C-alpha positions in Angstrom: -63.0 -55.2 -44.0 -62.8 -57.3 -47.2 -59.7 -58.0 -49.3 -60.6 -55.1 -51.6 -61.0 -52.7 -48.8 -57.7 -53.8 -47.2 -56.0 -53.3 -50.6 -57.4 -49.8 -50.9 -56.3 -49.0 -47.3 -52.8 -50.2 -48.0 -52.7 -48.1 -51.2 -53.9 -45.1 -49.2 -51.0 -45.5 -46.8 -48.4 -45.9 -49.5 -49.3 -42.6 -51.4 -47.6 -39.3 -50.7 -49.0 -36.3 -48.9 -50.2 -35.6 -45.4 -53.6 -34.9 -43.7 -54.2 -32.3 -41.0 -52.9 -34.8 -38.4 -49.7 -35.4 -40.3 -50.6 -38.9 -41.5 -49.8 -40.1 -45.0 -52.6 -39.6 -47.5 -53.0 -39.5 -51.3 -53.0 -36.3 -53.2 -56.3 -35.1 -54.8 -55.3 -36.0 -58.4 -54.5 -39.5 -57.3 -57.9 -39.7 -55.5 -59.7 -38.5 -58.6 -57.9 -41.1 -60.7 -58.7 -43.8 -58.2 -62.4 -42.9 -58.2 -62.4 -42.8 -62.0 -60.7 -46.2 -62.4 -62.2 -48.3 -59.6 -64.9 -48.1 -56.9 -64.3 -50.0 -53.7 -67.5 -52.0 -53.2 -68.1 -55.4 -51.9 -70.1 -56.6 -54.9 -67.8 -55.8 -57.8 -68.3 -58.4 -60.5 -64.7 -58.4 -61.6 -62.3 -58.5 -58.6 -59.3 -59.4 -60.7 -59.7 -56.3 -63.0 -60.1 -54.1 -60.0 -57.0 -55.4 -58.3 -55.0 -55.0 -61.5 -56.0 -51.4 -61.9 -55.1 -50.6 -58.3 -51.8 -52.4 -58.6 -51.0 -50.4 -61.7 -51.8 -47.1 -60.0 -49.9 -48.1 -56.9 -46.9 -49.1 -59.0 -47.0 -45.7 -60.8 -47.2 -43.7 -57.6 -44.5 -45.6 -55.7 -42.0 -45.3 -58.5 -42.7 -41.8 -59.8 -44.3 -39.6 -57.1 -41.6 -39.9 -54.4 -39.1 -37.6 -56.1 -36.5 -38.0 -53.4 -36.7 -41.7 -53.7 -36.3 -41.4 -57.5 -33.2 -39.2 -57.1 -31.8 -41.7 -54.6 -32.5 -44.6 -57.0 -30.6 -42.8 -59.8 -27.7 -42.2 -57.4 -27.8 -45.8 -56.2 -27.6 -47.1 -59.8 -24.6 -45.0 -60.7 -22.8 -45.8 -57.4 -23.4 -49.5 -57.7 -22.2 -49.4 -61.4 -18.9 -47.9 -60.2 -18.7 -50.3 -57.3 -19.1 -53.3 -59.7 -16.4 -51.9 -62.0 -14.0 -51.4 -59.2 -14.8 -52.9 -55.7 -16.0 -56.3 -56.8 -12.5 -56.8 -58.4 -10.6 -55.4 -55.4 -9.9 -58.8 -53.6 -9.0 -60.4 -57.0 -6.7 -57.4 -57.8 -5.0 -57.5 -54.5 -4.4 -61.3 -54.9 -2.9 -60.6 -58.4 -0.7 -57.9 -56.9 1.1 -60.4 -54.7 -0.9 -60.4 -51.4 -1.5 -63.8 -49.8 -5.1 -64.8 -49.0 -4.5 -64.0 -45.4 -3.1 -60.6 -46.2 -6.1 -59.8 -48.4 -8.4 -60.4 -45.4 -6.1 -58.6 -43.0 -6.5 -55.6 -45.4 -10.3 -55.9 -45.1 -10.0 -56.1 -41.3 -8.0 -52.9 -41.3 -10.6 -51.1 -43.5 -13.5 -52.1 -41.2 -11.6 -51.4 -38.0 -10.8 -47.9 -39.4 -14.4 -47.4 -40.3 -15.2 -47.8 -36.7 -12.5 -45.4 -35.7 -13.6 -42.7 -38.2 -17.3 -42.9 -37.1 -17.0 -40.0 -34.8 -15.9 -37.8 -37.8 -19.2 -38.8 -39.4 -21.1 -37.5 -36.3 -19.2 -34.2 -36.4 -19.9 -33.9 -40.1 -23.6 -34.4 -39.8 -23.9 -32.0 -36.9 -22.1 -29.3 -38.9 -23.2 -29.7 -42.5 -26.1 -32.2 -42.5 -26.8 -35.8 -43.7 -26.9 -34.9 -47.4 -23.6 -33.1 -47.5 -22.0 -36.0 -45.5 -23.4 -38.4 -48.1 -21.9 -36.2 -50.9 -18.5 -36.3 -49.2 -18.7 -40.1 -48.9 -19.5 -40.4 -52.6 -16.6 -38.1 -53.4 -14.2 -40.2 -51.3 -15.4 -43.3 -53.1 -14.4 -41.7 -56.3 -10.9 -41.0 -54.8 -10.3 -44.5 -53.5 -10.9 -46.4 -56.7 -7.9 -45.0 -58.6 -5.8 -45.4 -55.4 -6.2 -49.1 -55.7 -4.2 -49.0 -59.0 -1.2 -47.7 -57.0 -1.1 -50.8 -54.8 1.7 -53.2 -55.8 1.8 -55.5 -52.8 1.8 -55.2 -49.0 3.3 -51.6 -49.2 2.6 -48.1 -48.0 0.1 -47.4 -50.7 -2.0 -50.4 -49.4 -2.2 -48.6 -46.1 -3.2 -45.3 -47.8 -5.8 -47.1 -49.8 -7.2 -48.9 -46.7 -7.5 -45.5 -44.8 -9.2 -43.7 -47.6 -11.5 -46.6 -48.3 -12.5 -46.8 -44.6 -13.2 -43.0 -44.5 -15.3 -43.2 -47.7 -17.4 -46.1 -46.4 -17.9 -44.6 -42.9 -19.2 -41.3 -44.4 -21.1 -42.9 -47.3 -23.1 -45.7 -45.7 -24.2 -43.8 -42.6 -25.5 -41.0 -44.8 -27.0 -43.4 -47.4 -28.8 -45.6 -44.9 -30.2 -42.7 -43.0 -31.5 -41.0 -46.2 -33.1 -44.2 -47.6 -34.8 -44.9 -44.3 -36.1 -41.4 -44.1 -37.4 -40.9 -47.6 -38.9 -44.4 -48.1 -42.5 -45.5 -47.2 -42.8 -47.9 -44.4 -45.8 -49.8 -45.8 -44.1 -50.2 -49.2 -40.6 -50.8 -47.9 -40.2 -54.3 -49.1 -41.2 -53.4 -52.6 -39.0 -50.3 -52.6 -36.0 -52.2 -51.4 -36.8 -54.8 -54.0 -36.8 -52.2 -56.7 -33.5 -50.9 -55.4 -32.1 -54.4 -55.6 -33.2 -54.6 -59.2 -31.4 -51.4 -60.1 -28.3 -52.7 -58.3 -28.7 -56.0 -60.2 -28.7 -54.1 -63.5 -25.5 -52.4 -62.5 -24.2 -55.8 -61.4 -24.8 -57.1 -64.9 -23.2 -54.2 -66.8 -20.4 -53.2 -64.3 -18.5 -56.5 -63.9 -18.6 -57.2 -67.7 -17.1 -53.7 -68.4 -14.7 -53.9 -65.5 -13.4 -57.3 -66.4 -12.8 -56.4 -70.0 -11.2 -53.0 -69.3 -8.9 -54.5 -66.6 -7.9 -57.4 -68.9 -7.3 -55.2 -72.0 -6.2 -51.8 -70.7 -5.1 -52.2 -67.1 -6.1 -51.0 -63.6 -5.8 -47.2 -64.3 -8.4 -47.4 -67.1 -10.8 -49.6 -65.2 -10.6 -47.9 -61.8 -10.5 -44.4 -63.5 -13.7 -45.2 -65.3 -15.3 -46.2 -61.9 -14.1 -42.9 -60.4 -15.8 -40.8 -63.2 -19.1 -42.7 -62.8 -18.9 -42.2 -59.0 -18.4 -38.5 -59.5 -21.6 -38.5 -61.7 -23.5 -40.2 -58.8 -23.1 -36.9 -56.8 -25.4 -35.0 -59.2 -28.7 -36.6 -58.0 -27.8 -35.9 -54.4 -27.5 -32.2 -54.9 -31.3 -31.7 -55.1 -32.2 -34.3 -52.5 -34.1 -33.1 -49.5 -31.9 -33.2 -46.4 -32.8 -35.3 -43.4 -33.3 -33.1 -40.3 -31.1 -34.2 -37.3 -31.5 -32.8 -33.8 -28.2 -31.6 -32.3 -29.1 -33.1 -29.0 -30.0 -36.8 -29.1 -33.7 -37.4 -28.4 -34.5 -39.6 -25.4 -34.0 -43.3 -26.3 -32.3 -42.6 -29.6 -29.4 -44.9 -29.1 -31.1 -47.7 -27.2 -33.7 -47.8 -30.1 -30.9 -49.0 -32.4 -30.2 -52.2 -30.5 -31.9 -54.5 -32.9 -30.5 -52.7 -36.0 -27.0 -53.0 -34.6 -27.5 -56.7 -33.9 -29.0 -57.3 -37.4 -26.2 -55.5 -39.2 -23.6 -57.2 -37.1 -24.9 -60.6 -38.4 -24.9 -59.1 -41.9 -21.3 -58.0 -41.6 -20.3 -61.4 -40.4 -22.2 -63.2 -43.3 -20.9 -60.9 -46.0 -17.3 -61.1 -44.9 -17.2 -64.8 -44.3 -19.1 -65.8 -47.5 -19.3 -63.1 -50.2 -15.7 -62.1 -50.2 -14.5 -65.7 -50.0 -16.8 -66.7 -52.8 -15.5 -63.9 -55.0 -11.9 -65.2 -54.5 -13.1 -68.8 -55.1 -14.7 -67.7 -58.4 -11.6 -65.7 -59.5 -9.3 -68.6 -58.8 -11.6 -71.2 -60.5 -11.7 -69.0 -63.6 -8.0 -69.0 -64.0 -7.3 -65.6 -62.3 -8.6 -63.9 -65.5 -10.4 -60.6 -64.9 -12.6 -60.8 -68.0 -13.8 -64.4 -67.3 -14.4 -63.4 -63.6 -16.4 -60.3 -64.6 -18.5 -62.3 -67.0 -19.2 -64.8 -64.2 -20.3 -62.1 -61.8 -22.5 -60.6 -64.5 -24.2 -64.0 -65.1 -24.9 -64.3 -61.4 -26.3 -60.8 -61.2 -28.6 -61.5 -64.1 -29.9 -64.6 -62.3 -30.3 -62.6 -59.1 -32.3 -59.9 -60.9 -34.7 -62.5 -62.4 -35.1 -64.3 -59.0 -35.6 -61.1 -57.0 -38.0 -59.4 -59.4 -41.1 -60.0 -57.3 -39.8 -61.0 -53.8 -40.0 -57.5 -52.2 -43.8 -57.6 -52.7 -43.9 -60.9 -50.7 -42.9 -58.8 -47.6 -45.2 -55.9 -48.3 -48.3 -58.1 -48.5 -47.7 -59.3 -44.9 -45.3 -62.3 -45.4 -42.3 -60.8 -43.7 -41.8 -63.6 -41.2 -42.3 -66.3 -43.8 -39.9 -64.5 -46.2 -37.4 -64.4 -43.3 -37.4 -68.1 -42.7 -37.5 -69.0 -46.4 -34.6 -66.6 -47.0 -32.6 -68.2 -44.1 -33.2 -71.8 -45.5 -32.2 -70.8 -49.0 -29.1 -68.9 -47.7 -28.0 -71.8 -45.6 -28.4 -74.3 -48.4 -26.6 -71.9 -50.8 -23.7 -71.4 -48.4 -23.3 -75.1 -47.9 -23.2 -75.7 -51.7 -20.7 -73.0 -52.2 -18.4 -74.4 -49.5 -18.5 -77.9 -50.9 -18.9 -77.5 -54.7 -15.2 -77.6 -55.5 -13.4 -75.4 -58.0 -14.4 -76.8 -61.4 -15.2 -73.6 -63.5 -18.5 -74.9 -64.9 -19.7 -76.0 -61.5 -18.7 -72.8 -59.9 -20.5 -70.7 -62.5 -23.6 -72.9 -62.2 -23.6 -72.6 -58.4 -23.1 -68.8 -58.6 -26.1 -68.4 -61.0 -28.4 -70.8 -59.1 -27.7 -69.4 -55.6 -28.2 -65.8 -56.9 -31.4 -66.9 -58.6 -32.9 -68.1 -55.3 -31.2 -65.5 -53.0 -33.4 -62.5 -53.8 -35.2 -62.4 -50.5 -32.1 -61.8 -48.3 -31.7 -58.0 -48.7 -35.4 -57.1 -48.8 -36.2 -59.2 -45.7 -33.2 -57.8 -43.8 -33.3 -54.2 -44.8 -37.1 -53.8 -44.6 -36.8 -54.3 -40.8 -33.7 -52.2 -40.5 -35.2 -49.2 -42.5 -38.6 -49.4 -40.8 -37.0 -49.6 -37.3 -34.9 -46.6 -38.2 -37.9 -44.6 -39.5 -39.9 -45.4 -36.3 -36.9 -44.5 -34.0 -36.6 -41.1 -32.2 -33.6 -40.3 -34.6 -33.1 -42.2 -37.9 -29.5 -40.8 -38.2 -28.4 -41.9 -34.7 -30.1 -45.3 -35.3 -28.0 -45.8 -38.5 -24.9 -44.5 -36.8 -25.1 -47.2 -34.1 -26.4 -49.9 -36.6 -23.4 -49.3 -39.0 -21.1 -49.7 -36.0 -22.7 -53.1 -35.5 -21.9 -54.0 -39.0 -18.3 -52.9 -38.5 -17.9 -55.1 -35.4 -19.4 -58.1 -37.1 -17.4 -57.7 -40.3 -14.1 -57.0 -38.5 -14.5 -60.0 -36.2 -15.3 -62.4 -39.1 -12.5 -61.0 -41.3 -9.9 -61.4 -38.6 -11.1 -64.9 -37.9 -10.9 -65.8 -41.7 -7.4 -64.2 -41.9 -6.2 -66.3 -38.9 -7.6 -69.5 -40.4 -6.0 -68.8 -43.8 -2.6 -68.0 -42.1 -2.6 -71.4 -40.4 -3.1 -73.1 -43.8 -6.9 -73.8 -43.7 -8.4 -74.2 -47.2 -10.3 -71.1 -48.4 -13.6 -72.6 -49.7 -14.9 -74.5 -46.5 -14.4 -71.3 -44.4 -17.7 -70.1 -46.0 -19.5 -72.4 -43.5 -18.5 -69.9 -40.8 -21.5 -67.8 -41.9 -24.1 -70.5 -41.1 -24.5 -69.8 -37.3 -25.2 -66.1 -38.0 -27.8 -67.0 -40.6 -29.8 -68.6 -37.8 -29.2 -65.7 -35.4 -30.3 -63.2 -38.0 -33.4 -65.1 -38.9 -34.6 -65.4 -35.3 -34.1 -61.6 -34.7 -35.9 -60.7 -38.0 -38.8 -63.0 -37.2 -39.2 -61.5 -33.8 -39.1 -57.9 -35.1 -41.6 -58.6 -37.9 -43.9 -60.1 -35.2 -43.3 -57.3 -32.7 -43.7 -54.3 -35.0 -45.6 -55.5 -38.0 -46.7 -52.8 -40.6 -49.6 -51.6 -42.6 -48.7 -54.2 -45.1 -49.5 -56.9 -42.6 -53.2 -56.2 -43.1 -53.2 -57.7 -46.6 -54.0 -61.3 -47.4 -53.7 -61.2 -51.1 -51.2 -63.2 -53.2 -48.0 -61.6 -54.4 -48.3 -59.7 -57.6 -46.3 -61.0 -60.5 -44.0 -58.0 -60.7 -43.1 -54.6 -59.2 
C-alpha cells in the first residue's frame, strides 16, 4: 500500500463510529465528504494537495466529532487553570509561611503516602457510583483544598488537614481522570490528542500563573486560592454530560497484571516530577526574590515556550515515531535537568533556562502518556489498570520526596538534588521504547513527515 493509501487507512481508524464487527469506522457524512474532497488513487498529480485536504479533515474530525473528548478537554482546561493559580504556588506559599525546605518536601511525602492509603476508597466509590461520579467528587475536593491552603501558617494542625484533603482529592481525581481519558480517546490518534491536551494545559499555564501571582501579591492568599476554587467548581459542569466508563464489578482475568508496565512507567514519572519539577519551582521562586508576581510571570513565560515547542510533537508519535520520540525526549530531558541543576540562581539565567528547557521539552508527556493510555485501553479493565498505575506513581513520588527531604535535612544544597531524576529518565526511556516496539499502533503504518501543526 502506498503512502496515500496508508494515510487514508490511518484516517479511517481515527474516525468515530463502528461497523458490524465493532471496529472503528467513519460515519457516512464523513465518507461522503472524503469522496468529494479527495480520491485515493496511485496516480494523483498533486500529492501535497491531497494530503493537506485529508489532514484538514482529520483535524476537524478529531477535535470536534469526539464529543466526550471535547467535554473532557474543556474540563481539563478549567482544572489546569485553577491548578496554575493555586497548586503551582503551593511550595512557594509553604516556604513563605515558615516551613523549611525539608518540611515542604515532608508535606509532599505525607500527601502522596495518604493518596496510597485512600486508594481503596476510590475503588469503593467507583464500584458504587461509577467513574464519572468519582471524578466529579475528586474535582469538588480540589475546589475545597485550595482555600484550605490559605489557613496554613506554618507546620501546624491546618497543614495536616490540608495534606489529608489534598491527598483525598488527588486520589479520587487522577484515577477517575486517567481512566476516562484512556477510554474516550482514540488509540491511533493518541499522541496528537495528548498533544492537544498539553496545548490546552499550556494555555492555562500562561494565564493561571500570571493571574495567581498578581492576586497573591496584591490581595493575598484568600483571594487567589478562592478564585482557584470557583474555577475548579466550574470544571465540574462539562463532566455532568460525559459518558460514564463501564466497570465490571468482578475484576476480569488478567486485569491487574496488565497494569505492570503502566505502574512502572508512572513510578518513574512520580520520581522525576518530585525530584525535579517541585525543586525547580522552589529554585525559581528563590531566584526571583520570593516575589509571587515575579514567579508567576516566570512560570507563564516558561509555559508559553512549552506551548510553542510542543505544538506539533504529538503528531511525531502518531505517524509512527514513538520510539524515536522516546529517546529524543530522554536526551532532551537529561540535558535540561543537568542544566537546571548547575545553572546557578541568577534571575536572568534561571528565567532563560526555564524558557529554553520548556521549549524543547514538549515530547515528554505525549511520549509517556501515549503508551500509558493505549496500554490502559487495550487492558481487560481500563479502570483497574489506572488504579494500579496511579499507585505506582504514588510509590515513586513518595520515595523520591522522602529522599529529597532527607538530603535537605542534612544540609544538602537544593538545586543539585535535581540530578536525582537522571537515573529514572534512562529507566523510563527503556521501558517506553520496549512498549512502543512490543505493541505498536495503527499509526506505525505511516511513513509520512510530521505535519506542521495539530
